[in-house]
C-alpha positions as CSV (number, residue, x, y, z in Angstrom):
1,M,0.0,0.0,0.0
2,A,2.9,2.3,0.7
3,D,4.0,1.7,-2.9
4,F,0.6,2.6,-4.1
5,F,0.6,5.9,-2.2
6,G,4.2,6.5,-3.2
7,N,3.4,6.0,-6.9
8,L,0.3,8.1,-6.5
9,K,2.4,10.8,-5.0
10,N,4.9,10.6,-7.9
11,I,2.1,10.7,-10.5
12,I,0.5,13.7,-8.8
13,S,3.9,15.5,-8.6
14,E,4.5,14.8,-12.3
15,K,1.0,16.0,-13.3
16,A,1.5,19.1,-11.1
17,E,4.7,19.8,-12.8
18,I,3.0,19.4,-16.2
19,V,0.2,21.7,-15.1
20,A,2.6,24.3,-13.8
21,K,4.7,24.1,-17.0
22,K,1.5,24.5,-19.2
23,T,0.3,27.3,-17.0
24,E,3.7,29.1,-17.3
25,E,3.6,28.6,-21.1
26,A,0.0,30.0,-21.2
27,V,1.0,33.0,-19.1
28,D,3.9,33.6,-21.5
29,V,1.6,33.4,-24.5
30,V,-0.9,35.8,-22.9
31,A,1.9,38.2,-21.9
32,K,3.3,38.2,-25.5
33,K,-0.2,38.7,-26.9
34,T,-0.8,41.6,-24.5
35,E,2.5,43.2,-25.6
36,Q,1.6,42.7,-29.2
37,T,-1.8,44.2,-28.7
38,V,-0.3,47.2,-26.9
39,E,2.3,47.7,-29.6
40,V,-0.3,47.3,-32.4
41,Q,-2.5,49.9,-30.6
42,K,0.4,52.3,-30.3
43,I,1.1,52.0,-34.0
44,K,-2.6,52.4,-34.9
45,N,-2.6,55.6,-32.8
46,Q,0.4,56.9,-34.7
47,I,-1.3,56.1,-38.0
48,R,-4.5,57.9,-36.9
49,T,-2.4,60.9,-35.8
50,M,-0.6,61.0,-39.2
51,E,-3.9,60.6,-41.1
52,K,-5.4,63.5,-39.2
53,N,-2.3,65.6,-39.9
54,N,-2.6,64.7,-43.6
55,E,-6.2,65.7,-43.6
56,R,-5.4,69.0,-41.9
57,D,-2.5,69.7,-44.3
58,L,-4.7,68.8,-47.3
59,T,-7.4,71.2,-46.1
60,D,-4.8,73.9,-45.5
61,M,-3.3,73.3,-49.0
62,G,-6.8,73.6,-50.5
63,K,-7.4,76.8,-48.5
64,M,-4.1,78.2,-49.8
65,I,-5.0,77.4,-53.4
66,Y,-8.4,79.0,-52.9
67,E,-6.9,82.1,-51.2
68,S,-4.6,82.5,-54.2
69,F,-7.6,82.2,-56.5
70,K,-9.5,84.9,-54.6
71,K,-6.5,87.2,-54.8
72,G,-6.6,86.8,-58.6
73,E,-3.4,84.8,-58.7
74,E,-3.0,82.1,-61.3
75,V,-4.0,78.6,-60.1
76,D,-3.8,75.3,-61.9
77,E,-6.7,74.7,-64.3
78,R,-7.6,71.6,-62.4
79,F,-8.5,73.7,-59.4
80,K,-10.3,76.6,-61.1
81,E,-13.6,74.8,-61.4
82,L,-13.6,73.8,-57.7
83,C,-12.6,77.4,-56.7
84,E,-15.4,78.9,-58.7
85,A,-17.9,76.5,-57.2
86,I,-16.7,77.4,-53.7
87,K,-16.9,81.1,-54.5
88,E,-20.4,80.7,-55.8
89,R,-21.4,78.8,-52.6
90,E,-19.8,81.5,-50.4
91,T,-21.7,84.2,-52.2
92,S,-24.9,82.3,-51.8
93,I,-24.2,81.8,-48.1
94,V,-23.6,85.5,-47.6
95,E,-26.9,86.3,-49.4
96,M,-28.8,83.7,-47.4
97,N,-27.3,85.1,-44.1
98,E,-28.3,88.6,-45.1
99,E,-31.8,87.3,-45.9
100,I,-32.1,85.7,-42.5
101,A,-30.8,88.9,-40.8
102,E,-33.4,91.0,-42.8
103,L,-36.2,88.6,-41.7
104,K,-35.1,89.0,-38.1
105,G,-34.7,92.8,-38.5
106,K,-31.0,92.6,-38.1
107,E,-27.8,93.2,-40.1
108,V,-24.8,91.0,-40.8
109,C,-21.4,91.9,-39.3
110,P,-18.9,92.3,-42.1
111,E,-16.2,90.6,-40.0
112,C,-17.6,87.6,-38.1
113,K,-20.9,87.4,-40.0
114,A,-22.9,87.5,-36.8
115,H,-26.4,89.0,-36.7
116,V,-26.4,92.4,-35.0
117,D,-29.2,94.9,-34.3
118,A,-30.0,97.1,-37.3
119,G,-28.4,100.5,-36.9
120,A,-25.7,99.2,-34.4
121,A,-22.4,100.9,-34.9
122,F,-20.4,97.9,-33.6
123,C,-20.8,94.1,-33.6
124,S,-21.6,92.9,-30.1
125,K,-19.8,89.6,-30.8
126,C,-16.5,90.7,-32.3
127,G,-16.5,94.5,-31.8
128,A,-16.0,95.2,-35.5
129,K,-17.4,98.5,-36.9
130,V,-20.7,97.6,-38.5
131,A,-21.8,101.0,-39.8
132,D,-19.9,104.3,-40.3
133,S,-22.4,106.1,-38.2
134,I,-26.0,105.9,-37.1
135,F,-26.8,109.1,-39.1
136,E,-25.5,110.0,-42.5
137,E,-23.1,112.9,-42.3
138,D,-25.2,115.1,-44.5
139,E,-28.2,114.6,-42.3
140,V,-26.2,115.6,-39.2
141,V,-25.0,118.8,-40.9
142,V,-28.5,119.7,-42.1
143,E,-29.9,119.0,-38.6
144,A,-27.2,121.0,-36.9
145,E,-27.9,124.0,-39.3
146,E,-31.6,123.8,-38.6
147,V,-31.0,123.7,-34.8
148,A,-28.6,126.7,-35.1
149,E,-31.3,128.7,-37.0
150,E,-34.0,127.9,-34.5
151,V,-31.9,129.2,-31.6
152,G,-30.8,132.2,-33.5
153,F,-27.1,131.2,-33.9
154,E,-25.5,133.0,-36.8
155,E,-22.1,132.3,-38.3
156,E,-19.7,135.2,-38.4
């Protein structure tokens, strides 16, 4: 019986060693897979950053081409049609914004395109000058002369 328990003990020890070895191998595989996943994710993040930078640069390049077109500079024929379409849409957008402002009884700021109260001298959003003055200069002169006459002020 002692042999039986001795053999059983040896078998259990061997099996425990096999299980421990298999567990260690599995842990190594999981660790390697985890490292791979982390590295793949880092590379994917770098790729996304580069793609975003390319999109930004392509957008900036397109804006530069369009700005050259707006200044009347020569642009490649391949871009002229696109630039003209953009210009037409911008014009339409300005007209539509002015129509909205008019419907609301407002004006459009020439700088930031915000809607401001009609007759306002400055934009409440960006501070840009919206109108030269509330009154036309000729109206102010005529009104001043009329007031001067009423109070009896005469020029010498």
